[in-house]
N, C-alpha and C positions, 0 to 999 in steps of 0.2 A: 274389170276384165279388158284386156287389150286384144285387138284384132289387126290383121294385115289384109287390106283390101286392095285389089289390083286395078290399076287404070293404065291401059296400054302396056301391060306387062311390068309396070312399075308399082312398087309397094307403098301404100299409104298407111301410116300408123294411126290407129283409131283406138280410143279408150271409151268404154261405156260403164257408168256406175249408177247405182240406184234403180228405182222402179217408179213408174207413174208416167205423167205427161212428159214427152220428149223435148229436150232443149239442146240445141247444137251451138257450141261456142266456136267461133272462127277467129283465129289469131291474126295479128298483123305483122308488120316488118319490125325488126328482124327476129321475131319471136318464134315460139313453138307452143304446143298445147299446154306446156307448163305455166304459161301466162295465166291460166285460169284456175290454178291450184286452189286458191281461197274460195272461189265461187263453186267449184266442184264439192269441196268439203261442206260448204254452207247449204247447198241445195240438194245433195244426193239423198237425203232422208225423205224428201217429198217428191222428187222428180227423177226422171231418167236423164242423166247428164252425159252428153256425147261431146267429146273433143277430138280433134284431129290435127295432124301436122301436114300442112300443105307440102306437096312435092318440092324438094329443095330446102326444106326446113326440118329441124328436130330429128326425129328418128325415121322419117320417111326417106325414100330413095331421093337421090339428088342427081338425076341424069343431066348431062351437059348438052344434050341434043334437043331439049324441049324449049318452047318459046317463053314459058312462064308468064302467060298473059292472064287477065282476069277471066276471060272466056274459058281458058284451060282450067283454072281453079274452079270455075262453076261446074265444069264437066267432072272434075274430081269430087266435088261436093255431091253431085248427082249419083256418082258411083257409090259413095259412102252411104247416102240416104237410101238408095235402092237396096243396099245390103242389110242395113241395120233397122230399117223401119218397115212396118206393115205397108201393104200396097196402097191403102187409102189413108194411112195415119197422118195426122196433122203434126206440125212441128213448129217450135219457136226458134227463130234464127237470131243469134247475137253475133254481130260482126264488128271487129275493131280494126281500124287502119285499112290495110289492103284486104282484110276479111270482109269489109263492107260491100265493095262492088260485086263480088261473086254472089253474095247473099241477095243483093238486089236483082241480079240477073236471074238467079234460080227462082226467086219469088215471082218475078215477072212471067216466067214460063209455067209456074205451078202455083198460082194464087190460091187455089182451093185447098192446097196442102199446107199453107202457112197460117199458123194460129196467130203469131206475132212476128214482127220484124223490128229488132232493136239495134240501132247503130250507135257506136261509140267512137267519137273522134276519127271519122273516116274521111276519105278523099273522094269527092264526087264532081269536081269542077276542073276546067282546063286552066284557069288562071294560076299564076305562079307566085308563091310567097318567096322570101329570101332563101329559106331552107330548101324549097323546091329547086330553085336555081342552083344552089350549092350541090344538091344531089346530082343534077344533070351535069354540072362541071366535073364532078367526081367520076361520072360514067364516061365522059368523053376524054378524060386525061389519064393515061395509063398509070403514071406514078401516083397521082392522087387516088385513083381507083384502088390500087393495091393497098395503100395506107388505110383508106376508108373501110375496106372489107376485112382488114386484119383483125385479129382478136382484140388487140389494144385499141385500134381505131373504132371498132364497134362499141367497145366498153365506154370509151370516152364520149361518143355520140349519145349513147343511151343514158349516161350520167347527166349530160346536158339536157336531155329531154325529160328527165325525171325531176320531181320537186321534193322527193322524200330522201333524206340523207342518212337514214338509219342503217345500222349494220345489216339488218335483215334484208333491206332493199338492195344493198350492194351485193349480198350473197345471191339474191335472186337474179340480179343482172349477170353475175358470173355464170350462173346456171344456164342462162339463155345462150351465151356465146360459146359454151363448151362444145356443142355439136359441130362447130365450124373448124375445130382444131385441125382435122385431117383433110379438109377440103382444099383443092387447088384454087388459086386466085381466080382463074378463068370461070370456074363454076360458081364461086362465091359472089362475084360481082354480077353474074347473070341472074342468079336466084334472088339476090337482094335488091338490085337496082333496076334491072330490066323491066319488071312488071310496072314500075312507075312510068318509065319512058314510053313503052309500047302502049300501056293502058291509056295514058293521057292523049297520045296521038291518035289512036284508032278506036278505042272502046268507050271513052268517057263522054263523048259528045252528047249522047242521049241519056246518060245515066241519071241525071237529076230529074229529067222528064219521066223516066221509067219509075223512079221513086214516087213522084207526085201522082202518077196515074194508078198506082197500086191501091186497090180498094180493100185494104186489110188493116188490122190493128198495127199501127206503127208508133215507134217511140224513138226519141233522140236523146242521147246522154252526152253532155259536153263537160270536158275538163277545162276550166277557165285559164289555166296556166300552161296549156300545151302550145309551144311555139311552132309545131310542125303542122297540125291539122285544124287548129282552132278556127282560122278564117274560113276554111271549107265547111266545117260542120255548123258554124254559126250562120253562114249564109244559107245552108240547107234548112235550118230552123226558120229563118226569116222568110224563105220562099215557101214554106209550108206551115203557116201559123196555126193551122188546125191540128197539127201533130204535137202531142205533148212533148215538151222539152224539159229535161231534168239536168240541172247544173250541179257539178261537184267542185267545190272550192279547193284551192291549194293543191291541185293535182296537175301533174305534167301529162305527157303523152300516154304513159303506161298506167292507166287508171287502176287496173286490177292489182298492180303492185304498189303504186303510190298510196292509194286510199281504198284498200280492199273492203273495210267495214262499211264505208260510205256507199261503195258500189253495191255491196250485198244488200244493203237496206233499200236502195233504189230498185234493184232487180226484184226483190221480194214484194215490194209495193206494186210493181208493174204486173208481175205474174199472178198476184192475188185478185186482180180486177177481172 
């Protein structure tokens, strides 16, 4: 079942399937809720699985006048959870990539509402990897920026970040970039790249400490072959040795597409505890 939930008069696309304990999957860059297709199918028989498209992504509205910060995403998440959950209902949050920071922010404000927090290859530190610096260069250089956020540019970048070369994976990547077809470049670069730039400068200074201070059930899932976020999520694991860390071999950045069966197995084990 799909819903349209409003945040500041902008429509957020939300899907709810199954019944039982609620799990919310939060996608990353430059994806949409379709990232979690295999996980929804695997879990909906036993859980109430909720997915959403952040504003600027997928089937949600893509207003050009929003800042697209992690704090704004957290507010969008709050609007969604207020609409689809019971007033005191607990939820499991699963955040990938830029879906991780708003999950941490919301959990920090509502620790009693979070049953589990599961992070997959997300960004939580200010240090810069080579790909971090490349993304900033693309943001600052108009020609590179337009190439980077074009459908072809996105597809090439996503292929580089993926380690699964199957026909099915290529088709899934094509599905991801389809919603960007009609967007103007000025909106695309803002929704895709601006959250990283603004987030790292203004919002991420305390993010790792917020994660550490959360007294809830936390888990970290790491894809070993991710060139984009591996250094960030590995450091988060090392800084929090008490948090269970689950490694998925031979997977690039898009774990749920690269290695869906392995990810489903790990999630099932975590949720069963």
